[in-house]
N, C-alpha and C positions, 0 to 999 in steps of 0.2 A: 766767498767772500762778502763781507757784511757792506751795506750800502755805503759807510763812511769811507771804507777802503776803495771801492770802485768809484766813488767820487773823486777821491784824492788821484788813483791812476788816471781819470780821464782829464783833471786838470793839468797832470804832470804832461800828459801827451800835448797838450797847448803849448807847453814851452819848448817842446823837442827841437824846433828849428832854431829859436833864436837863444835857448841856453843848452845845447848839447851835452856839455859836460854835468851840468846839474841833473838833467835828464838821465843820463847814463848811470849815475852814482846813485841816485834814489831809486831809479828801477831796478838795480841790482840789490840795493839795500831791503827794498819791500819784497823781492823775490825770495831773497835769503830767509827773510822773517816768516814768510808764509810757508817754506819749506820747513823750517824748523818748527812751525805750528803743525803741520800736517805729521812730521815725525812724533810729535808729543802726542797727538790724538792717537796714532797707532799703538804708541806705547801705553795710552791710557785704556784703550781696547782690549790690548793683551792683559792688563791688569785687570778690567772687569770680567775677562773670561777667566783668568785663573782665581779671581775672588770667589767665584762659585763653588770651589772646592775646598776652601780654608775659612776658618774662623776669622773675626774681624781682628785686626792688631792694635795693641794699646798705642795711643797718641805718642807716649814717651818713647816707645821703641821705633816708631816712626821716625820722630825728630833725630833720634841716635842715628839710625841708619843713614839719615840724610847727613848728618853732620860727618859720619865716616865716609861718604861717596863723595862729599865735597874736598877732601883733603889730598 
């Protein structure tokens, strides 16, 4: 985690007893975002490993693949 995230988590802990609902919601939200980031990094690492064996893909093809995957 970067310093900005750690500082936010520290500040969030300060309101745990006075604002437990806000604390709980934000803690869960940040945890989910961190988990999703970790999953994205894992997928990126898999892409880096796979890219060692294939040539580069044209930008237009990548955009087309993204467009189809989001539908």
